[in-house]
Wavefront OBJ file of the C-alpha trace (Angstrom):
o trace
v 124.550 35.224 119.471
v 122.072 32.390 119.729
v 121.829 31.305 123.545
v 122.483 27.632 122.455
v 125.473 28.367 120.433
v 126.875 30.592 123.464
v 126.432 27.537 126.001
v 128.288 25.349 123.578
v 131.191 27.721 123.286
v 131.372 28.243 127.191
v 131.202 24.356 127.406
v 134.150 24.112 125.052
v 136.132 26.599 126.993
v 136.405 29.471 124.743
v 137.332 32.679 126.842
v 135.490 35.278 124.759
v 132.181 33.028 125.181
v 132.847 32.845 128.791
v 133.295 36.507 129.128
v 130.145 37.162 127.249
v 128.204 34.740 129.193
v 129.332 36.326 132.774
v 128.524 39.720 131.232
v 124.810 38.286 130.404
v 124.062 37.198 133.700
v 125.287 40.362 135.333
v 123.081 42.439 133.393
v 119.807 43.839 135.022
v 117.870 44.499 131.816
v 114.861 42.329 131.968
v 115.265 40.998 128.190
v 118.723 40.074 129.289
v 117.717 38.381 132.584
v 115.582 36.123 130.582
v 118.383 35.029 128.146
v 120.631 34.534 131.045
v 118.077 32.273 132.605
v 117.975 30.198 129.335
v 121.792 30.098 129.193
v 121.874 28.882 132.854
v 119.501 26.006 132.037
v 121.618 25.164 129.097
v 124.842 25.013 131.100
v 123.334 23.141 133.931
v 125.638 20.044 134.611
v 125.328 18.684 138.255
v 128.183 16.199 137.459
v 130.413 19.295 136.711
v 131.810 20.052 140.013
v 135.033 22.582 140.680
v 136.382 23.249 143.761
v 134.985 26.563 145.088
v 137.177 28.326 147.391
v 136.046 31.910 148.938
v 138.757 34.137 150.073
v 138.375 37.355 152.073
v 140.572 39.770 154.216
v 140.896 43.291 154.875
v 142.196 45.687 152.421
v 146.181 45.535 152.149
v 146.202 42.107 153.467
v 147.592 40.841 150.066
v 144.478 39.245 148.475
v 145.470 39.527 145.096
v 149.161 38.932 145.347
v 148.085 35.561 147.181
v 145.619 34.589 144.658
v 148.132 35.174 141.761
v 150.825 33.064 143.589
v 148.343 30.361 144.701
v 146.843 30.183 141.108
v 150.215 29.943 139.439
v 151.007 26.947 141.793
v 147.827 25.190 140.846
v 148.477 25.685 136.915
v 151.776 24.048 137.594
v 149.899 21.015 139.226
v 147.852 21.069 135.686
v 144.839 22.538 136.880
v 142.665 25.314 135.398
v 141.832 28.143 137.565
v 139.174 30.856 137.303
v 139.172 34.151 139.593
v 135.959 35.993 140.221
v 137.186 39.267 141.993
v 134.658 41.650 143.407
v 135.460 45.246 143.580
v 133.736 47.856 146.059
v 131.508 50.335 144.323
v 131.335 54.031 144.861
v 128.663 55.129 147.261
v 128.943 58.551 145.368
v 129.455 57.850 141.747
v 128.057 54.208 141.296
v 131.557 53.103 139.703
v 134.283 50.715 140.420
v 138.072 50.669 139.524
v 138.096 46.942 138.893
v 141.826 46.719 139.140
v 142.481 43.268 140.463
v 143.198 41.760 137.070
v 145.768 44.611 136.663
v 147.361 43.375 140.007
v 147.467 39.855 138.882
v 149.631 40.443 135.859
v 151.522 36.978 135.509
v 148.281 34.909 136.091
v 146.176 36.908 133.811
v 148.710 36.007 130.850
v 148.435 32.301 131.773
v 146.103 30.298 129.159
v 145.068 27.985 131.973
v 143.788 31.001 134.196
v 140.468 33.211 133.597
v 139.919 36.293 135.790
v 136.884 38.185 135.904
v 136.613 41.385 137.965
v 133.018 42.569 138.835
v 131.622 45.466 140.837
v 129.562 44.787 143.990
v 127.288 47.660 143.337
v 124.886 47.735 146.104
v 125.044 44.146 147.022
v 126.134 43.859 150.807
v 128.266 40.821 152.181
v 131.249 41.300 149.936
v 130.102 39.803 146.909
v 128.256 40.800 143.762
v 124.663 39.826 143.297
v 125.313 37.291 140.385
v 128.602 36.040 141.505
v 127.116 32.429 142.152
v 125.734 32.399 138.737
v 129.385 33.344 137.193
v 130.680 30.424 139.426
v 128.299 28.267 137.648
v 129.213 29.313 134.264
v 132.918 28.758 135.111
v 132.305 25.082 136.324
v 130.570 24.579 133.005
v 133.635 25.899 131.186
v 135.568 23.158 132.935
v 137.729 25.004 135.516
v 139.120 22.847 138.079
v 139.308 25.546 141.051
v 137.046 28.585 141.185
v 138.628 31.309 143.470
v 136.115 33.767 144.605
v 137.922 36.985 146.038
v 135.381 39.290 148.171
v 135.526 43.108 148.526
v 137.362 42.668 151.788
v 135.562 45.032 154.158
v 135.135 43.365 157.555
v 133.846 40.828 159.919
v 130.119 40.735 158.597
v 131.252 39.717 155.049
v 130.318 36.014 155.247
v 128.175 35.780 152.134
v 130.967 33.917 150.222
v 130.397 31.131 152.643
v 127.273 30.638 150.953
v 128.662 29.845 147.374
v 132.031 28.156 148.488
v 133.324 24.646 149.574
v 136.093 26.206 151.340
v 136.584 29.592 153.130
v 140.001 31.195 153.505
v 140.478 34.267 155.606
v 143.480 36.171 154.877
v 145.087 37.860 158.078
v 148.060 40.172 158.257
v 150.830 39.759 161.067
v 149.642 41.508 163.972
v 146.131 41.278 163.151
v 144.726 40.317 166.473
v 144.888 38.241 169.573
v 143.042 35.441 170.599
v 140.063 37.598 171.492
v 139.906 38.944 168.231
v 139.977 35.249 166.828
v 136.920 34.369 168.778
v 134.695 37.124 167.559
v 131.640 35.806 165.858
v 130.958 36.664 162.224
v 133.512 36.055 159.462
v 135.694 34.132 161.955
v 133.388 31.412 162.724
v 132.596 30.672 159.117
v 136.205 30.524 158.148
v 137.719 26.915 157.197
v 141.144 28.226 157.395
v 142.983 31.391 158.522
v 145.907 32.062 156.435
v 148.569 34.595 157.825
v 150.089 36.155 154.959
v 153.091 38.284 154.607
v 155.476 35.556 156.798
v 158.476 36.805 155.186
v 161.506 39.533 156.058
v 161.017 41.423 159.163
v 157.384 40.173 159.460
v 158.147 36.682 159.821
v 158.294 36.348 163.525
v 155.028 38.458 163.657
v 153.207 36.377 161.272
v 154.364 33.318 163.320
v 153.111 34.652 166.772
v 149.903 35.835 165.055
v 148.958 32.206 163.559
v 149.747 30.899 167.093
v 147.229 33.243 168.506
v 144.489 32.176 166.117
v 145.203 28.534 166.475
v 144.649 28.956 170.181
v 141.578 30.739 169.422
v 140.124 28.052 166.840
v 140.614 25.615 169.717
v 137.979 27.535 171.822
v 135.420 27.313 169.055
v 133.358 24.450 168.625
v 134.410 21.866 166.011
v 131.911 21.634 163.152
v 130.398 18.127 162.646
v 131.365 18.013 158.879
v 135.046 18.707 159.594
v 137.910 16.238 160.576
v 140.030 16.772 163.714
v 142.238 20.112 163.401
v 139.795 22.070 161.313
v 139.467 25.248 161.290
v 142.890 25.765 161.113
v 145.614 28.456 160.971
v 148.471 28.490 158.905
v 151.260 31.144 157.441
v 152.396 31.677 154.164
v 154.291 34.284 152.032
v 152.576 35.204 148.671
v 155.651 37.069 147.961
v 158.105 34.497 148.325
v 155.622 31.772 147.466
v 156.249 29.734 150.460
v 153.434 27.733 152.423
v 151.174 27.653 149.380
v 151.123 24.038 148.741
v 150.279 23.377 152.410
v 147.504 25.518 152.108
v 146.253 23.783 148.899
v 146.775 20.304 150.479
v 145.022 21.356 153.620
v 141.832 22.733 151.530
v 141.853 19.717 149.334
v 141.863 17.259 152.204
v 139.032 18.848 153.842
v 136.941 18.876 150.641
v 137.661 15.356 150.077
v 136.640 14.410 153.658
v 133.583 16.540 153.094
v 132.785 14.612 149.842
v 133.143 11.279 151.245
v 130.828 11.815 154.145
v 128.300 13.390 152.169
v 128.618 16.788 153.536
v 129.728 18.580 150.227
v 126.680 17.650 148.561
v 124.420 18.632 151.551
v 126.213 21.944 151.846
v 125.728 22.677 148.089
v 121.971 21.793 148.426
v 121.629 24.302 151.230
v 123.352 26.984 149.506
v 121.100 26.390 146.495
v 118.115 26.683 148.759
v 119.518 29.791 150.236
v 120.059 31.493 146.658
v 116.683 30.601 145.690
v 115.039 32.356 148.776
v 117.601 35.214 148.181
v 116.634 35.633 144.393
v 112.821 35.283 145.246
v 113.534 38.262 147.868
v 115.096 40.192 145.274
v 112.242 39.721 142.669
v 109.626 40.889 145.453
v 111.466 44.050 145.760
v 111.742 44.596 142.071
v 107.993 44.799 142.224
v 108.385 47.992 143.978
v 110.001 49.831 141.151
v 107.251 49.971 138.836
v 105.515 53.717 138.290
v 102.380 52.846 140.220
v 104.030 51.130 143.188
v 106.561 53.788 143.326
v 103.843 56.809 143.275
v 102.130 54.825 146.000
v 105.231 54.417 148.094
v 105.956 58.037 147.802
v 102.500 58.647 149.418
v 102.713 56.409 152.136
v 106.367 57.538 152.799
v 105.218 61.205 153.140
v 102.739 60.017 155.382
v 104.805 58.464 157.877
v 107.346 61.088 157.587
v 104.679 63.478 158.532
v 103.545 61.569 161.349
v 99.982 60.735 160.067
v 100.554 57.115 159.790
v 102.575 54.689 161.472
v 105.284 52.410 159.645
v 103.527 49.127 160.356
v 100.412 50.708 158.918
v 102.073 52.148 155.947
v 103.677 48.676 155.084
v 100.337 46.825 155.668
v 98.804 49.078 152.937
v 101.684 48.579 150.677
v 101.516 44.872 150.845
v 97.733 45.455 150.109
v 98.692 47.294 146.736
v 101.188 44.497 146.011
v 98.572 41.829 146.386
v 96.073 43.600 144.195
v 98.701 43.768 141.100
v 99.411 40.311 141.464
v 97.651 38.213 138.933
v 98.215 35.007 140.765
v 96.766 36.384 144.208
v 93.443 35.077 145.330
l 1 2 3 4 5 6 7 8 9 10 11 12 13 14 15 16 17 18 19 20 21 22 23 24 25 26 27 28 29 30 31 32 33 34 35 36 37 38 39 40 41 42 43 44 45 46 47 48 49 50 51 52 53 54 55 56 57 58 59 60 61 62 63 64 65 66 67 68 69 70 71 72 73 74 75 76 77 78 79 80 81 82 83 84 85 86 87 88 89 90 91 92 93 94 95 96 97 98 99 100 101 102 103 104 105 106 107 108 109 110 111 112 113 114 115 116 117 118 119 120 121 122 123 124 125 126 127 128 129 130 131 132 133 134 135 136 137 138 139 140 141 142 143 144 145 146 147 148 149 150 151 152 153 154 155 156 157 158 159 160 161 162 163 164 165 166 167 168 169 170 171 172 173 174 175 176 177 178 179 180 181 182 183 184 185 186 187 188 189 190 191 192 193 194 195 196 197 198 199 200 201 202 203 204 205 206 207 208 209 210 211 212 213 214 215 216 217 218 219 220 221 222 223 224 225 226 227 228 229 230 231 232 233 234 235 236 237 238 239 240 241 242 243 244 245 246 247 248 249 250 251 252 253 254 255 256 257 258 259 260 261 262 263 264 265 266 267 268 269 270 271 272 273 274 275 276 277 278 279 280 281 282 283 284 285 286 287 288 289 290 291 292 293 294 295 296 297 298 299 300 301 302 303 304 305 306 307 308 309 310 311 312 313 314 315 316 317 318 319 320 321 322 323 324 325 326 327 328 329 330
């Protein structure tokens, strides 16, 4: 399909065009990357801003159930919701199950919702390499809220905070005490800690866990771009669909506060700078995949392994090879 036509269909909210556009930007083929770049240029609309909500949590905490209940609640309020779910990729086979859409059966059938599962591949940080570009495509398609569900692997999963306006961390009842709450990493970048499964026999445990995290959050330094009371801890039951509106109200209040103070615009500018530098690093690493570079890399690697050369010297020589191959180099 012609890129201009594809871009117009995405802006018109056509689901098939939206799916094809995301597939294009996720492709690693060089000819597809050039078309994807052209597509993103056509779709670039600075005034089109959805609320981007990143969501993470350990496996089994109920992320998919929460997103479905949360998304259906947003749809009832007249909003259009896009869900970008990242599935872990097998280190052995390179494959992914991509089962998140199956878990969100009701939300997947809603005309006002769009769910796109993607493999994480070799990208670390809980998100896929092209998730940020997929977010931009969903914004161009006119979605009001974009939910980004991460792989869910642990405390180092903070990359989603570099592409979202609000970062929700889902916790299970009995998931930790105050010491766990003040650990650095994912805890300190979360805007809201949401304790899920606050129902049935786990209701009391969820309340205690929420109180523990609320106490821990008071020990962390409040960020200058946030009002009093943030970051905050809350309880929900995705199964019984309770507490969801309170979470949405708190998230929307925080977004409004940041927007009015100019912090949201500054944060998005910083995120754009972060992803430019990340893309540049990826492009530089890609230069090591050419046949000549791989051959030289193998020779230097063997020399380091045999003890005939230090790693620092091998790196210096490899950088000289890359610089000589660069037509723009002096």
